[in-house]
N, C-alpha and C positions, 0 to 999 in steps of 0.2 A: 536658814530662813532668816534667822533673826539677825544674822549679817550680811544678808542680801538687803534686808527691809533696811538693817538701818545704816551699811557704809554702802553697800551696792555693789556687795563682791557677788558676782555670777555664778549663782549657785543654781539649783534645780534639783530636786530628790523626784528618787524614784522610785514605787513599792512594788519590787518583783512578787508574784504568786508563787508559792512553795514549787520552787526550782528543783529540778528533777536529773537526774542524764547518769551516762558512764562516771565513772568512779567518786560517786557519792557514798558520803556516807555509809558502813556499812549500819549502821543502826535507822536509818530511815528506813521509810515501811516501804520503799517501791525494791530495793536493794534486799530486804528484809523477806516479803514475798516472792519475787524473783530467785534468791536463794532456797528459798525451800521448797517452790515448785520444780527446780534444776534438782535436790540432792535428796528429796522426802517425798515422802507419799500423800503427805497435809501439810497446809498451810496453816499456821497457827497464829493468829490478832488481837490486837486486845478488840477496841470497838468496832463496827464493820459497817456501823453505819452514819458517823461523822461524815461532808460530803467537802473538796479540794477542788480548787480549780489549779489545775497543774502546767504548769508552761518549762518547756525542754528548755535546756542550759545551752542552746544557742540560739532561738527567740530571745531569753532573757540577755545574753551578752550584746546581741542586733538591737534590743530596748536600751541597753546602756550607750549606745554609741548614737541612736536616734535624739536620745533626750539630749548627749553629751555634744552634739554637733549640730543641735537646732534652735537660733538666737532665741524663739518664741515658747521653748522650754523654762526658761531663765525664768528664776522664781516661783516656780510653778512645781506642786508634788502632784508625779503621775502615776499612773499605775500601769503594772505589765501584767495582764495574764489573756487567757481565751472568753471570758465570761462564759462559761460550763463547767459545770462542777462535776464530780462524779463521787460515788460513796467509796470507800474503803474497801468493801465489799463486792461491790461495781468493779473495782479494780481489780483483787484477786482475781475476780473472774476471767476481765477481759486480758488478764498473764495468762490464763489459763488457755485461753481460746488459742492467743499467739501462738503457745508453746505446745495447743492439738493436745493440750493432757485433759484430764479428769478426775479431779480428787477434791476430798472434802475441805472447806471451811470455814476453820473454828477459830470462834471468838474465845482469848482465854480471859480468867478471871486477875490473874498477873499483869497480863498486860493492858488491861484495860486503865483508863487515865482517869486520875480523881475526878471529881462531876464539878469539881471548882476551876481544874485550870481545864478543860474539854471544849475547845470548840465545833459549835455543832455543824458550822457550815459559813464555808470561804468562800466566797467567789467575786470575782474583779471586775469593773465595771471600765473597761483599758478606752473606753469611749475619748477621754482628750488626749492623750498620748497617738491615738490613730488620727485626730481632728490636726491635733497641732503637726506633728513628726511626721505621721502617716504609718506609724509604724502598726504592724498588725501579726499577728505569731503564724509564721509558716509552717512547724513542724506541727501535726496531729498527734494525737495520743498516743494512737496506736505506733505510729511511727518513733515516739521519742520511746515507748517502750521498748520496741521491735532492736532497739537500738542499745539501751542497755542491756538487755536478753544477751546480745551481743557478745558485748564485752563481759558480761557474765561468764557467758560462756566460756569463754578464752582464757576469761580469770576466775576461775571457780573457787579457790579461797578466799577471794573478795571478804564476802561475809562467814560468820562462826552457826550456822542455822542450828545449829545443837545450843548454843546457849544464847538468852536473851538479853542483848545488848544496851544498856540503860544508859 
């Protein structure tokens, strides 16, 4: 932004919200919960109450393309996300619903983030990227989770479900 303002460099800043999808690090919450749901009889996570606005990787890629190719985005800071959040516990429930499974979802103290580092709610306001570039997310959370589940079924060793990856 500084170089844009000082020297006219054609720059836009995109802030994608919580991108997820196939091949995501096994340390992330979505592959963790899916891996556990596929291979265990329970899901063990940290705090279940923080909420996140989750954006499928394909939608994030489309946002980069939209911002990078639209002249009205130059000099702007734009957010890309759904504008809807879901709790971590609600996300685990959705994974179980897609899988057709019923198992306990547990909060384990060793997985809970320190109070000072936990963000309780992240929700995107994507109105500016929609207004300037016409971008809106196309993949629903349920569709995106289904893609990740399919990937993880094909790659059962993607995560180490019996090890808490820090």
